[in-house]
N, C-alpha and C positions, 0 to 999 in steps of 0.2 A: 419709138417716139412717144414721149409722155403726153397725155392729153391735158388741155388747159384746166386750171383750177377754177373753182367757183368764184374766187376773188377776182380772177382775170376777166370774167364775163359780165356784161352790162346789157340792159335792154337796148334794142336798135342796132347792136353789133351784127355784122354780116359774118356768118359762120357756115361750115359744112357739118351736117349731121348724118348719122347712120340710123335709119328707122328700124324698128324691130323686124319687119318683114324682109329687110335688106341686109341683115347681119351676115347671112351666109355668103351673099354675093359681094358684099362690101360696097354696094352702090351708095354714093353720097348725094345728099340733097342740100341745096344752098338756099339760104334765106336769112332774114333778120330776126333776132331774138325778141319774143314777146314776153315770155315768162321763164324764169329759172325754176325747175321743178325739184331738183335734188337739193336737200337741205345740208348735207355734209360738205366739208370744204373740198373733198376730192372723191373720186370714184375710180376703181381700176378699169372700167369700160368707158369712162367719160361722163361728164355732167349731163343730166337729162334736162332738155329745154323744150319749150313750145315755140314754134316760129310764128310770125305774124300771119302766115298762111294757114295756121292751125295744125300743121304737121308736128309730131312729137318724135324726138330721137336724142341720141347721145352725141355731144359735140366732139367732132373729130379734129377740127382745126379752126382757128380764127382767121378770117379773110381780111376784114376791115374793122377797125375799132371806132 
């Protein structure tokens, strides 16, 4: 499954992310986007974002736009 592109992501969208410490287990964290941290249009492991809760991780999927 391809990950969303940077152009598909906007602040306040609800997404699931994989945090660095959860990469091995694949545990997903859900939240609203605060900042988009990756500058390139795409990334093989997903676009890195900061959630409004302060957690940082790579977007796995978009839940609500």
